[in-house]
N, C-alpha and C positions, 0 to 999 in steps of 0.2 A: 583613570576611569572614575567617574563620579558615582555617587550612590544612586542617582536617578537612572544612569545608563545600566548599572548592575540590576536594578529593580526591573527595568524594561526587559533585559535578557531573561531574568528569572520568570517574569510574568509570561513572556512569549513562549518559553519552553514549557512552563506549567500548562498553558493552554493547549499546546500541541500534544503533550503527554495525556491530558485529559481526553482530547479528541481521539487519540490513538486507542485508549482503553475503550472508549465508546464504540469505535469501529470494530475492535477485536470482539466485543460482546455481540455486535450485530452479526459478525461472521460466524460465531459459535451458534447463534440462533438459526442462521440459515442452514448450517450443517445439520443441526438438530431436525429442522423441518424436512430437509432432504432425506434424512435417515427415516423419519416417520412416514415419508412418502414411498419408502422401499428402495431408495437409491443409495449408492455407496458414497458417503461423504469424502472418503479418501480419494476415490477416483475423480470426483468433482474438483477437489483441491488440486489434484495433479493436472487436470485440464486447465484450470485457471493459471497455475504456475507456468505451464507451457505457453499459454496465450501471452502472459506477461513477458516471458523470455523472447517470444517471437516479436512482440511490440518493441522491446528494447533493442533487439537485433536490427529490426527494420529502421529504427531511429538512428542507430549508429551507422548503418549503411548509407542512409540519406545524408547524414553529416559528412561522411567521407566523400560522397558524390558531390556535394556542394563545394567542398574544399578543392576538389580536382577541377571543377568547371570554372 
């Protein structure tokens, strides 16, 4: 492995970690806004988690269906 490829991996990971922190901050702000609007941020987070799980399940089922066909 060359220094250039190591630097490339480090730079790519650093960029993603920076993006991840920015997105996490955005999520915190959205939850704060929801709470200020009188909504339950924990309930909203649960709904989002369920939607993500449903999307992942649907994708997995579609993958299995494609494999069978």
